[in-house]
Residue, then its C-alpha position, 0 to 999 in steps of 0.5 A: m500500500f502506497y500513500r502520499r498524503i499531506s499529513s505524512l508529507l508534513f511529518l516528513l518535512l518536520s522530522v528532519t529536525v532531530a539533531f541541532a547544529a549552529s551552522p552547516n558543516a562542509p562535506s567530510p574529506t575523510l568519512l569515505d576512507d573511514m568507512q572503507r577501512e572499517l568495511m575491509r576490517a569487518s569483511k576480513e573478520l566475518a569471513k571467519a564466521q560460520p556462516a559468513p556474509y558474502y556481501l557488505s555495504y556501508s551507506v551514510a547519509d550526511e544531511n544538513a537541513t534548515v526548516i522554517m515554518g510560519s503561520q498567520g504572519a508569525l514563526m512557528r519553528s526555525v531550526n538548523s539540523h545536522t545528522r549522520r545516519a549509517d545503513v549497513i547491508t549484510r547478505g548471507g549465503t550466496p547471491d542465488l539464495d540469501n537472507t532476503h529471499g522472496g522479499e519476506s525477510r528483506e528487512s533482515a539485511i539492514a541495520t541502521g544507526a546514528l554516526p558521530l557528527d565529528d570526523d573522529h576516526a575512532a568514534i566512527a569506526r566504533s559506531l560502524w562496528e556496533i551496527t555491523n555486529r548487530g546487522y550480521r546477527q539478524a541477517m544470519s539468523s534470517f538466512l538459516r530460516t530462509k535456507t530451511s524454508a527453501g528446502v521444504r517449499a515447492e519450486e518457485e515460478d521465478q528462480s532468479p537469484d536474490f542479488s545481481k552481479e554488477q560492476p563496481q562503481a567509483h564516483i566522487e562529487i563534492l558540492p558546497l553546502t547551500v548558504v541560507d540567510k536565515a534571518a532574511w528567510e524568517q522575515r520572508i516566511r512571516s510575510i508570506a504567512a501574513v497574507f493568509r490573515q486577510y482571509p477569514e474563510v481560512e481555518s488554518s494555514v502554514v508556510i514551510f521552507t526547507v533546505q536539505d543538503e545530503d551527501h551520500y557516502f557509499v562503499n561495498t565489498e565489491g569495490t564501489r566507492l561513491v560520494s554523491p550530493v543532493r541539494m534541494s530547497r522547497l517551499f510549501l503552502l497549505v490552507a485548510g478549512r471545513a464545509a458546513d457538513g464537516m468535510e475537511l478541505t485543503r489546498m496546497e502548492s509546492f515549489q522547489g529548486t536546487s537553491p533557495d534563490k530559485l523559489p518564487s518571491l512574495a509578489e509571485l506567491t500572492p496571486k497563487i495564495a488568492k487562488m488557493v483561498s478562492d478554491l477553498k471557498a468555492l469547495k465549501s459551498a460545492p455540492i458533494a458528488e454522487p458515485f459516477s461512471g462515465p467519461a472523464l478528462l484529467s488535466g496533465r497534472a492529474a494524469a501524471v499522479l494517476t500514472h505514477e500511482v496506478l501504473g508506475h508502482r506496478l512496473e517496479g521490479q519487486r512486484q514481479r516476483g514473490d508469492d504475495e505480489g499481484q504481478t499485474f504486468t509480470k507476464k505482459i512483456n512485449q504485449l500492449v498495455l497502453p494505447a499505441f500512441l503512449s510511451v512511458a520512461d523513467d529517467p532519473t538522470r533528467k534534471s528538469f522538464g522545461p523550466t521545472e526542476l524535477s524531484g526524482t533526479y539522482s546520479f546513483d541509486d541507493e545500491g551504488m548503481p548509476a541511474q539509467d533512463v529506462k524505456l518502460i513502455e514503447d508505443g503502448v508495448l511493455k518492454h522493461f521494469l524498474l529494477s534494483r539489484m533483485p533480479v526478476k525473470g528475464f531481467q538479471n541486472s539493475n537499471g539504477h532504480g534501487r531506492a530507499e530512505t535511510g533505514k530501509v532496504p532499497v527496492g525498485r522505485q520510480g524516479n522521474l516517470i515521463v509519459t509522452a504521446t505520439k498522437s496528441e491534440p490541443e487541450a481545447k480540442l480535447r475538451q470538445d472531444f470530451i463533450a462529444e463523448i458525453k453526448r455519445q454515451g447519453k450521460p448527463y455530464g462528465l467529470y473534469f479532474d483539475d488537480i489531485q493531491g495523491g492516492f494509494t494503490l494495492t499491489t499484493r495478491q491477498l487484496p483487490q488489485a485496486f487503486q484510489v486516487l484523491p482529487i482536490l478540484v473536480w468539475r461536472v462538465y455538462p454537454d448542453g453548454r451549462p457552466d462547469e460545476l465544481v463538486r467535492g468529495v470525489d475519489l477516483v477508483g478502479t483497477p489498473l488494467a481496466a482503467f488504462s484500456h479506456i484512454m481515448a486521447a492525449g493533450d499536446t502539453e506535458h505537465v509536471f507533478n513533484g511529490i514525495c512517494g511512500a512505499e516499503s522502502g520509505s519515502v523518496p522524492v519523485s516526479a511524474v510528467a504527463p499530458a492531459m488524458l481523455f477517458s471514455e469511462f472512469e469510476t468514482q466513489r464518495r470520499a469518507q468524511s468527518h462530521e465535525r462542525p466548522p468553528i463556532l467561534p468566529p476568528p479574530a479580526a485580521s490585523d494589518p499584515g504590513g511589512a510584507q516584502 
């Protein structure tokens, strides 16, 4: 089950403030060597053990972060943090059969812990020793259970190895840390947050500015040595309210760039805030939509989220093997799975799409493999999967998509998922086709999905192979020329094979969605790019809702948000 909800996103943003430092530290010139020395020592000593591991890796995320949060013109939080977290991966047995076999015991491979912030060689070695010792014990215990189980189970359909053989990588990239004028940004956040004070219809609002500079250090017993940096600054605006019947309503805008100076100014944000509040006000008075099945038009942004949730997750490598996985597309290689005018690729090496920088960009994945542009679907035909170092039948090597947050074992994940169309039409023409399809089916209206906040999808065999996507702005489009009508309380639902078989046409302009995706290997930044899409049929259901009344006490009178700059 995979979620990308606002609450979990805010938790992720605020969870970076674990340890504090007065100022950022430069990337370490010695940490990689310290990791290498202790890895070689541990490998030599554990080779004498029974059973002995055949593979070890050390991964350290050295992160400097700034978080500034404001609401109603005042600061709520302003902190710097510096953390170092180490992951030790231990694999026992052989690449053909090890302690991660089948995915059920995947987490037995990892042990994680804090690392000293100082470049103290002895302290770092001691911490890595403790984590390695703990990791070895749990990995070997799991391997012995796996080995026993393999001897009594029926033959598996996919007999691929548990770990692929890859060439060692060497790459050292050093970037300076982001310079943040904290006092200036604190005032800027106050000013942005103060704009919301003039809108009494807003129950709550928050503005969050984050800078996350992570240097990823990686060594393994195959000889890989990597230092790869990520620099990302983000600005989030969230506004929330409640309809008279208790339904919670939210609008959110997010912006990102590789440095703070690429984020929008107050002057650029003010009309966007006005639009957010206008949308929220309209949603409060909008009628609740009834369950519906019929023509649907998805904006490019909405189509991007849908493709990520419904299609992208099912093309991840680990979904193709294991008794628990639904394996929706496992046996559909070289078969048509989308209309022939659509192609899908995942390219983590791409840094931007047009003027928009992409969240899912990286140079090396979390298993030390170089990122690759993978052509997943070409002219509607399935060609490939997103692979970590866990092979699947017909695909024995990683394509650089093994991703995880610190503390999790990497698996195949999306990076920058990009949908392109060889046959497209202007979005105005797409709307005309939409109205024509509503008339052809004799439906009273169709639904236009303008924006989607996220969703989740089920991929395990024990549960229905279904998805639920959470739209924010949905409009009834009437075929008789009446104005479009905003509705609320709509969830897109369905099953993947049926949903994508109803795509009729695509727009001629791609749109970008940047977000945070959660799965079994944790939360990772992702992007999805897609054109608008016209569906002959889509199903919706009513969203679950609270019945808590809106505030009874009116809000205080808005004070003058003067001083905004």
